[in-house]
TORKOL-4160 file (C-alpha; in steps of 0.2 Angstrom, whole numbers, padded with zeros to 4 digits, m for minus):
350
<pt num="1" X="m0295" Y="0102" Z="0233"/>
<pt num="2" X="m0314" Y="0109" Z="0236"/>
<pt num="3" X="m0325" Y="0113" Z="0220"/>
<pt num="4" X="m0321" Y="0131" Z="0218"/>
<pt num="5" X="m0303" Y="0130" Z="0223"/>
<pt num="6" X="m0292" Y="0135" Z="0206"/>
<pt num="7" X="m0278" Y="0123" Z="0201"/>
<pt num="8" X="m0264" Y="0137" Z="0202"/>
<pt num="9" X="m0249" Y="0134" Z="0191"/>
<pt num="10" X="m0232" Y="0130" Z="0197"/>
<pt num="11" X="m0223" Y="0144" Z="0188"/>
<pt num="12" X="m0214" Y="0157" Z="0196"/>
<pt num="13" X="m0211" Y="0169" Z="0181"/>
<pt num="14" X="m0223" Y="0182" Z="0179"/>
<pt num="15" X="m0224" Y="0182" Z="0161"/>
<pt num="16" X="m0233" Y="0166" Z="0162"/>
<pt num="17" X="m0248" Y="0173" Z="0169"/>
<pt num="18" X="m0261" Y="0190" Z="0164"/>
<pt num="19" X="m0271" Y="0202" Z="0173"/>
<pt num="20" X="m0288" Y="0201" Z="0168"/>
<pt num="21" X="m0305" Y="0213" Z="0173"/>
<pt num="22" X="m0321" Y="0219" Z="0167"/>
<pt num="23" X="m0320" Y="0234" Z="0156"/>
<pt num="24" X="m0327" Y="0247" Z="0168"/>
<pt num="25" X="m0324" Y="0256" Z="0183"/>
<pt num="26" X="m0306" Y="0257" Z="0187"/>
<pt num="27" X="m0300" Y="0244" Z="0173"/>
<pt num="28" X="m0289" Y="0258" Z="0164"/>
<pt num="29" X="m0277" Y="0260" Z="0179"/>
<pt num="30" X="m0279" Y="0240" Z="0185"/>
<pt num="31" X="m0274" Y="0237" Z="0165"/>
<pt num="32" X="m0259" Y="0249" Z="0165"/>
<pt num="33" X="m0254" Y="0245" Z="0182"/>
<pt num="34" X="m0252" Y="0227" Z="0175"/>
<pt num="35" X="m0241" Y="0233" Z="0161"/>
<pt num="36" X="m0231" Y="0243" Z="0170"/>
<pt num="37" X="m0225" Y="0231" Z="0181"/>
<pt num="38" X="m0221" Y="0219" Z="0165"/>
<pt num="39" X="m0237" Y="0208" Z="0166"/>
<pt num="40" X="m0248" Y="0205" Z="0151"/>
<pt num="41" X="m0267" Y="0212" Z="0153"/>
<pt num="42" X="m0283" Y="0207" Z="0146"/>
<pt num="43" X="m0301" Y="0216" Z="0146"/>
<pt num="44" X="m0317" Y="0207" Z="0145"/>
<pt num="45" X="m0328" Y="0220" Z="0137"/>
<pt num="46" X="m0348" Y="0221" Z="0132"/>
<pt num="47" X="m0348" Y="0223" Z="0114"/>
<pt num="48" X="m0349" Y="0242" Z="0110"/>
<pt num="49" X="m0339" Y="0248" Z="0127"/>
<pt num="50" X="m0320" Y="0243" Z="0122"/>
<pt num="51" X="m0316" Y="0260" Z="0114"/>
<pt num="52" X="m0307" Y="0267" Z="0129"/>
<pt num="53" X="m0298" Y="0251" Z="0130"/>
<pt num="54" X="m0293" Y="0250" Z="0112"/>
<pt num="55" X="m0289" Y="0269" Z="0112"/>
<pt num="56" X="m0275" Y="0270" Z="0128"/>
<pt num="57" X="m0267" Y="0254" Z="0123"/>
<pt num="58" X="m0269" Y="0247" Z="0142"/>
<pt num="59" X="m0276" Y="0229" Z="0136"/>
<pt num="60" X="m0264" Y="0216" Z="0129"/>
<pt num="61" X="m0280" Y="0207" Z="0123"/>
<pt num="62" X="m0299" Y="0210" Z="0123"/>
<pt num="63" X="m0312" Y="0195" Z="0124"/>
<pt num="64" X="m0330" Y="0202" Z="0121"/>
<pt num="65" X="m0347" Y="0196" Z="0127"/>
<pt num="66" X="m0364" Y="0199" Z="0123"/>
<pt num="67" X="m0370" Y="0203" Z="0140"/>
<pt num="68" X="m0363" Y="0200" Z="0157"/>
<pt num="69" X="m0373" Y="0186" Z="0160"/>
<pt num="70" X="m0363" Y="0177" Z="0145"/>
<pt num="71" X="m0350" Y="0174" Z="0158"/>
<pt num="72" X="m0350" Y="0156" Z="0159"/>
<pt num="73" X="m0337" Y="0139" Z="0159"/>
<pt num="74" X="m0333" Y="0141" Z="0143"/>
<pt num="75" X="m0327" Y="0159" Z="0146"/>
<pt num="76" X="m0318" Y="0154" Z="0163"/>
<pt num="77" X="m0310" Y="0141" Z="0153"/>
<pt num="78" X="m0302" Y="0153" Z="0141"/>
<pt num="79" X="m0296" Y="0163" Z="0157"/>
<pt num="80" X="m0289" Y="0149" Z="0165"/>
<pt num="81" X="m0279" Y="0144" Z="0148"/>
<pt num="82" X="m0271" Y="0160" Z="0149"/>
<pt num="83" X="m0267" Y="0158" Z="0167"/>
<pt num="84" X="m0277" Y="0174" Z="0172"/>
<pt num="85" X="m0279" Y="0181" Z="0187"/>
<pt num="86" X="m0297" Y="0191" Z="0189"/>
<pt num="87" X="m0295" Y="0207" Z="0197"/>
<pt num="88" X="m0313" Y="0214" Z="0205"/>
<pt num="89" X="m0320" Y="0231" Z="0206"/>
<pt num="90" X="m0336" Y="0239" Z="0209"/>
<pt num="91" X="m0343" Y="0237" Z="0192"/>
<pt num="92" X="m0336" Y="0219" Z="0192"/>
<pt num="93" X="m0346" Y="0215" Z="0209"/>
<pt num="94" X="m0362" Y="0223" Z="0203"/>
<pt num="95" X="m0362" Y="0214" Z="0187"/>
<pt num="96" X="m0358" Y="0197" Z="0193"/>
<pt num="97" X="m0365" Y="0196" Z="0209"/>
<pt num="98" X="m0360" Y="0189" Z="0224"/>
<pt num="99" X="m0364" Y="0171" Z="0222"/>
<pt num="100" X="m0357" Y="0170" Z="0204"/>
<pt num="101" X="m0341" Y="0176" Z="0210"/>
<pt num="102" X="m0340" Y="0165" Z="0225"/>
<pt num="103" X="m0343" Y="0149" Z="0211"/>
<pt num="104" X="m0328" Y="0157" Z="0200"/>
<pt num="105" X="m0315" Y="0144" Z="0195"/>
<pt num="106" X="m0303" Y="0157" Z="0187"/>
<pt num="107" X="m0289" Y="0165" Z="0200"/>
<pt num="108" X="m0296" Y="0179" Z="0209"/>
<pt num="109" X="m0286" Y="0191" Z="0218"/>
<pt num="110" X="m0294" Y="0195" Z="0236"/>
<pt num="111" X="m0305" Y="0186" Z="0248"/>
<pt num="112" X="m0321" Y="0181" Z="0241"/>
<pt num="113" X="m0329" Y="0179" Z="0258"/>
<pt num="114" X="m0328" Y="0196" Z="0263"/>
<pt num="115" X="m0339" Y="0201" Z="0251"/>
<pt num="116" X="m0353" Y="0194" Z="0261"/>
<pt num="117" X="m0349" Y="0206" Z="0277"/>
<pt num="118" X="m0347" Y="0221" Z="0264"/>
<pt num="119" X="m0363" Y="0218" Z="0255"/>
<pt num="120" X="m0374" Y="0215" Z="0270"/>
<pt num="121" X="m0379" Y="0230" Z="0280"/>
<pt num="122" X="m0381" Y="0222" Z="0297"/>
<pt num="123" X="m0364" Y="0211" Z="0294"/>
<pt num="124" X="m0356" Y="0227" Z="0289"/>
<pt num="125" X="m0360" Y="0237" Z="0304"/>
<pt num="126" X="m0355" Y="0223" Z="0317"/>
<pt num="127" X="m0337" Y="0222" Z="0307"/>
<pt num="128" X="m0337" Y="0242" Z="0309"/>
<pt num="129" X="m0342" Y="0243" Z="0326"/>
<pt num="130" X="m0330" Y="0228" Z="0332"/>
<pt num="131" X="m0316" Y="0238" Z="0325"/>
<pt num="132" X="m0319" Y="0252" Z="0336"/>
<pt num="133" X="m0324" Y="0265" Z="0321"/>
<pt num="134" X="m0338" Y="0280" Z="0325"/>
<pt num="135" X="m0353" Y="0276" Z="0315"/>
<pt num="136" X="m0369" Y="0286" Z="0310"/>
<pt num="137" X="m0383" Y="0282" Z="0320"/>
<pt num="138" X="m0395" Y="0269" Z="0310"/>
<pt num="139" X="m0414" Y="0271" Z="0311"/>
<pt num="140" X="m0424" Y="0254" Z="0308"/>
<pt num="141" X="m0440" Y="0262" Z="0307"/>
<pt num="142" X="m0444" Y="0277" Z="0299"/>
<pt num="143" X="m0455" Y="0283" Z="0313"/>
<pt num="144" X="m0441" Y="0286" Z="0323"/>
<pt num="145" X="m0434" Y="0299" Z="0312"/>
<pt num="146" X="m0431" Y="0315" Z="0322"/>
<pt num="147" X="m0415" Y="0322" Z="0315"/>
<pt num="148" X="m0409" Y="0324" Z="0297"/>
<pt num="149" X="m0405" Y="0307" Z="0289"/>
<pt num="150" X="m0400" Y="0300" Z="0272"/>
<pt num="151" X="m0409" Y="0286" Z="0264"/>
<pt num="152" X="m0398" Y="0273" Z="0253"/>
<pt num="153" X="m0406" Y="0260" Z="0242"/>
<pt num="154" X="m0397" Y="0244" Z="0243"/>
<pt num="155" X="m0386" Y="0242" Z="0227"/>
<pt num="156" X="m0389" Y="0259" Z="0219"/>
<pt num="157" X="m0376" Y="0263" Z="0209"/>
<pt num="158" X="m0364" Y="0278" Z="0212"/>
<pt num="159" X="m0378" Y="0285" Z="0225"/>
<pt num="160" X="m0391" Y="0285" Z="0213"/>
<pt num="161" X="m0408" Y="0288" Z="0220"/>
<pt num="162" X="m0400" Y="0293" Z="0238"/>
<pt num="163" X="m0412" Y="0306" Z="0246"/>
<pt num="164" X="m0413" Y="0317" Z="0262"/>
<pt num="165" X="m0426" Y="0317" Z="0275"/>
<pt num="166" X="m0429" Y="0326" Z="0292"/>
<pt num="167" X="m0446" Y="0318" Z="0298"/>
<pt num="168" X="m0455" Y="0302" Z="0296"/>
<pt num="169" X="m0469" Y="0312" Z="0285"/>
<pt num="170" X="m0454" Y="0319" Z="0273"/>
<pt num="171" X="m0447" Y="0301" Z="0271"/>
<pt num="172" X="m0465" Y="0294" Z="0268"/>
<pt num="173" X="m0468" Y="0307" Z="0255"/>
<pt num="174" X="m0452" Y="0305" Z="0244"/>
<pt num="175" X="m0451" Y="0288" Z="0245"/>
<pt num="176" X="m0470" Y="0285" Z="0239"/>
<pt num="177" X="m0468" Y="0297" Z="0225"/>
<pt num="178" X="m0451" Y="0293" Z="0219"/>
<pt num="179" X="m0447" Y="0276" Z="0224"/>
<pt num="180" X="m0465" Y="0267" Z="0229"/>
<pt num="181" X="m0458" Y="0249" Z="0223"/>
<pt num="182" X="m0440" Y="0251" Z="0233"/>
<pt num="183" X="m0442" Y="0243" Z="0250"/>
<pt num="184" X="m0424" Y="0239" Z="0253"/>
<pt num="185" X="m0416" Y="0254" Z="0260"/>
<pt num="186" X="m0406" Y="0259" Z="0274"/>
<pt num="187" X="m0408" Y="0276" Z="0285"/>
<pt num="188" X="m0392" Y="0285" Z="0292"/>
<pt num="189" X="m0390" Y="0299" Z="0303"/>
<pt num="190" X="m0385" Y="0313" Z="0291"/>
<pt num="191" X="m0367" Y="0318" Z="0297"/>
<pt num="192" X="m0364" Y="0338" Z="0293"/>
<pt num="193" X="m0346" Y="0336" Z="0287"/>
<pt num="194" X="m0333" Y="0334" Z="0273"/>
<pt num="195" X="m0335" Y="0317" Z="0264"/>
<pt num="196" X="m0318" Y="0309" Z="0263"/>
<pt num="197" X="m0315" Y="0293" Z="0255"/>
<pt num="198" X="m0297" Y="0284" Z="0261"/>
<pt num="199" X="m0290" Y="0273" Z="0250"/>
<pt num="200" X="m0279" Y="0257" Z="0258"/>
<pt num="201" X="m0270" Y="0243" Z="0252"/>
<pt num="202" X="m0266" Y="0228" Z="0263"/>
<pt num="203" X="m0251" Y="0217" Z="0256"/>
<pt num="204" X="m0251" Y="0199" Z="0262"/>
<pt num="205" X="m0235" Y="0198" Z="0253"/>
<pt num="206" X="m0226" Y="0212" Z="0264"/>
<pt num="207" X="m0237" Y="0212" Z="0278"/>
<pt num="208" X="m0240" Y="0231" Z="0278"/>
<pt num="209" X="m0254" Y="0244" Z="0278"/>
<pt num="210" X="m0254" Y="0257" Z="0265"/>
<pt num="211" X="m0264" Y="0273" Z="0264"/>
<pt num="212" X="m0263" Y="0275" Z="0245"/>
<pt num="213" X="m0273" Y="0292" Z="0242"/>
<pt num="214" X="m0290" Y="0299" Z="0247"/>
<pt num="215" X="m0303" Y="0308" Z="0238"/>
<pt num="216" X="m0321" Y="0317" Z="0237"/>
<pt num="217" X="m0335" Y="0311" Z="0225"/>
<pt num="218" X="m0342" Y="0325" Z="0213"/>
<pt num="219" X="m0361" Y="0321" Z="0216"/>
<pt num="220" X="m0374" Y="0327" Z="0204"/>
<pt num="221" X="m0384" Y="0337" Z="0209"/>
<pt num="222" X="m0379" Y="0340" Z="0225"/>
<pt num="223" X="m0362" Y="0348" Z="0220"/>
<pt num="224" X="m0372" Y="0360" Z="0209"/>
<pt num="225" X="m0389" Y="0365" Z="0218"/>
<pt num="226" X="m0378" Y="0378" Z="0227"/>
<pt num="227" X="m0378" Y="0389" Z="0211"/>
<pt num="228" X="m0396" Y="0390" Z="0213"/>
<pt num="229" X="m0404" Y="0403" Z="0222"/>
<pt num="230" X="m0414" Y="0394" Z="0238"/>
<pt num="231" X="m0432" Y="0401" Z="0232"/>
<pt num="232" X="m0427" Y="0396" Z="0214"/>
<pt num="233" X="m0424" Y="0377" Z="0221"/>
<pt num="234" X="m0441" Y="0378" Z="0231"/>
<pt num="235" X="m0452" Y="0387" Z="0214"/>
<pt num="236" X="m0443" Y="0374" Z="0203"/>
<pt num="237" X="m0447" Y="0358" Z="0215"/>
<pt num="238" X="m0429" Y="0352" Z="0214"/>
<pt num="239" X="m0423" Y="0339" Z="0226"/>
<pt num="240" X="m0406" Y="0335" Z="0231"/>
<pt num="241" X="m0398" Y="0318" Z="0222"/>
<pt num="242" X="m0381" Y="0310" Z="0224"/>
<pt num="243" X="m0377" Y="0301" Z="0208"/>
<pt num="244" X="m0359" Y="0301" Z="0207"/>
<pt num="245" X="m0352" Y="0309" Z="0191"/>
<pt num="246" X="m0332" Y="0309" Z="0195"/>
<pt num="247" X="m0319" Y="0310" Z="0209"/>
<pt num="248" X="m0309" Y="0325" Z="0214"/>
<pt num="249" X="m0291" Y="0321" Z="0223"/>
<pt num="250" X="m0289" Y="0327" Z="0241"/>
<pt num="251" X="m0275" Y="0329" Z="0253"/>
<pt num="252" X="m0280" Y="0328" Z="0272"/>
<pt num="253" X="m0272" Y="0336" Z="0285"/>
<pt num="254" X="m0256" Y="0328" Z="0289"/>
<pt num="255" X="m0261" Y="0326" Z="0308"/>
<pt num="256" X="m0278" Y="0316" Z="0302"/>
<pt num="257" X="m0265" Y="0302" Z="0296"/>
<pt num="258" X="m0261" Y="0292" Z="0311"/>
<pt num="259" X="m0281" Y="0291" Z="0315"/>
<pt num="260" X="m0284" Y="0283" Z="0296"/>
<pt num="261" X="m0269" Y="0271" Z="0298"/>
<pt num="262" X="m0278" Y="0267" Z="0314"/>
<pt num="263" X="m0295" Y="0263" Z="0307"/>
<pt num="264" X="m0288" Y="0254" Z="0293"/>
<pt num="265" X="m0276" Y="0243" Z="0304"/>
<pt num="266" X="m0292" Y="0238" Z="0316"/>
<pt num="267" X="m0303" Y="0235" Z="0301"/>
<pt num="268" X="m0291" Y="0222" Z="0293"/>
<pt num="269" X="m0287" Y="0215" Z="0312"/>
<pt num="270" X="m0306" Y="0211" Z="0313"/>
<pt num="271" X="m0308" Y="0205" Z="0295"/>
<pt num="272" X="m0297" Y="0191" Z="0299"/>
<pt num="273" X="m0306" Y="0186" Z="0314"/>
<pt num="274" X="m0321" Y="0186" Z="0303"/>
<pt num="275" X="m0317" Y="0175" Z="0289"/>
<pt num="276" X="m0304" Y="0166" Z="0280"/>
<pt num="277" X="m0287" Y="0177" Z="0275"/>
<pt num="278" X="m0297" Y="0192" Z="0280"/>
<pt num="279" X="m0296" Y="0209" Z="0271"/>
<pt num="280" X="m0281" Y="0210" Z="0259"/>
<pt num="281" X="m0277" Y="0220" Z="0242"/>
<pt num="282" X="m0285" Y="0237" Z="0240"/>
<pt num="283" X="m0301" Y="0243" Z="0250"/>
<pt num="284" X="m0309" Y="0261" Z="0255"/>
<pt num="285" X="m0317" Y="0268" Z="0270"/>
<pt num="286" X="m0330" Y="0280" Z="0266"/>
<pt num="287" X="m0330" Y="0292" Z="0280"/>
<pt num="288" X="m0338" Y="0310" Z="0284"/>
<pt num="289" X="m0325" Y="0323" Z="0295"/>
<pt num="290" X="m0336" Y="0334" Z="0306"/>
<pt num="291" X="m0330" Y="0352" Z="0310"/>
<pt num="292" X="m0322" Y="0346" Z="0326"/>
<pt num="293" X="m0311" Y="0332" Z="0316"/>
<pt num="294" X="m0321" Y="0318" Z="0322"/>
<pt num="295" X="m0322" Y="0304" Z="0309"/>
<pt num="296" X="m0338" Y="0295" Z="0306"/>
<pt num="297" X="m0336" Y="0280" Z="0295"/>
<pt num="298" X="m0352" Y="0275" Z="0287"/>
<pt num="299" X="m0348" Y="0262" Z="0274"/>
<pt num="300" X="m0332" Y="0250" Z="0268"/>
<pt num="301" X="m0328" Y="0245" Z="0250"/>
<pt num="302" X="m0318" Y="0230" Z="0251"/>
<pt num="303" X="m0309" Y="0231" Z="0234"/>
<pt num="304" X="m0302" Y="0245" Z="0223"/>
<pt num="305" X="m0313" Y="0261" Z="0221"/>
<pt num="306" X="m0315" Y="0272" Z="0208"/>
<pt num="307" X="m0310" Y="0284" Z="0219"/>
<pt num="308" X="m0291" Y="0280" Z="0216"/>
<pt num="309" X="m0294" Y="0284" Z="0197"/>
<pt num="310" X="m0286" Y="0303" Z="0199"/>
<pt num="311" X="m0270" Y="0295" Z="0204"/>
<pt num="312" X="m0263" Y="0283" Z="0189"/>
<pt num="313" X="m0248" Y="0293" Z="0190"/>
<pt num="314" X="m0248" Y="0289" Z="0208"/>
<pt num="315" X="m0253" Y="0302" Z="0223"/>
<pt num="316" X="m0243" Y="0312" Z="0235"/>
<pt num="317" X="m0243" Y="0298" Z="0247"/>
<pt num="318" X="m0236" Y="0285" Z="0235"/>
<pt num="319" X="m0225" Y="0297" Z="0230"/>
<pt num="320" X="m0217" Y="0297" Z="0249"/>
<pt num="321" X="m0214" Y="0279" Z="0247"/>
<pt num="322" X="m0210" Y="0272" Z="0230"/>
<pt num="323" X="m0198" Y="0278" Z="0218"/>
<pt num="324" X="m0211" Y="0276" Z="0202"/>
<pt num="325" X="m0228" Y="0281" Z="0199"/>
<pt num="326" X="m0239" Y="0270" Z="0210"/>
<pt num="327" X="m0257" Y="0268" Z="0207"/>
<pt num="328" X="m0268" Y="0256" Z="0217"/>
<pt num="329" X="m0270" Y="0246" Z="0201"/>
<pt num="330" X="m0250" Y="0245" Z="0199"/>
<pt num="331" X="m0250" Y="0240" Z="0217"/>
<pt num="332" X="m0261" Y="0225" Z="0214"/>
<pt num="333" X="m0250" Y="0221" Z="0199"/>
<pt num="334" X="m0234" Y="0223" Z="0211"/>
<pt num="335" X="m0241" Y="0211" Z="0225"/>
<pt num="336" X="m0247" Y="0199" Z="0213"/>
<pt num="337" X="m0229" Y="0200" Z="0204"/>
<pt num="338" X="m0220" Y="0197" Z="0221"/>
<pt num="339" X="m0232" Y="0183" Z="0225"/>
<pt num="340" X="m0226" Y="0173" Z="0209"/>
<pt num="341" X="m0210" Y="0176" Z="0209"/>
<pt num="342" X="m0208" Y="0170" Z="0228"/>
<pt num="343" X="m0218" Y="0153" Z="0227"/>
<pt num="344" X="m0232" Y="0162" Z="0238"/>
<pt num="345" X="m0247" Y="0163" Z="0224"/>
<pt num="346" X="m0261" Y="0156" Z="0235"/>
<pt num="347" X="m0259" Y="0168" Z="0248"/>
<pt num="348" X="m0266" Y="0182" Z="0237"/>
<pt num="349" X="m0280" Y="0171" Z="0230"/>
<pt num="350" X="m0297" Y="0171" Z="0235"/>
């Protein structure tokens, strides 16, 4: 037994376990999905942020912390007593950090090791390239910019701070004026096309890869700037920003599904060569589709994404496969429930 490996309960009764997550991001559907599958649910909330979880009744229990830094051994002991299985999401990873996640003793759904490959741009690119995905060109040196690029700062929450540049001079002007102290950034070729975010689920229990849904992000002010005349934008010195404020459901052309399935399967296959159990559970390939229907993948999220939130009652794709409304949150709960009942809990824990 390694230091960070949890002791697994022997029970094969799902009612002896509780699904837990931090109250943010996609917690509403995770907790509702647990209840839909007959499992107990628990939200860990920062004081003052509990209103939604109380109002919608998705949490059987709420545990409060003053700050996320209060996540400590005492809190973990409380979760371990309840046989809690923690579900990570985007805010969870942002608040906790990869190092703290890797040291958690409480049961954790997913592969912790994959977070290293997701969070390191160089490793992430190696992973996606090895999987055969088409990626935008990356500029290591701003002086090499010779076409439109998008500049992304590491850890920029929800697209905050992203900007477009088309020359080295324009890059430097915007960076010096708005982000003079930020030096951890990536410069990617700006692909003209439609952003499409593909939501997958890889089950260790069934061995099947599923496409759950698709979305596009509603970004401010990128999605509102078109209402302002070009000359007024220039006069007002308005610069496009990409802060995400919401998610819009998308149904893609049916003929494109084959390629998305193959992309997801290749990413999972390569992940198993990279670390431990590889990638499983929910994940998202963040893509741009061009006018020629070429799919460029610019990022992977190795966990549930907020773009699944429009589908709490299921998507057109899950409606084809399931006879009940199947959100990604409920799919996670069903995977856990089946693992418990079959005595295979260890297979779905990181």
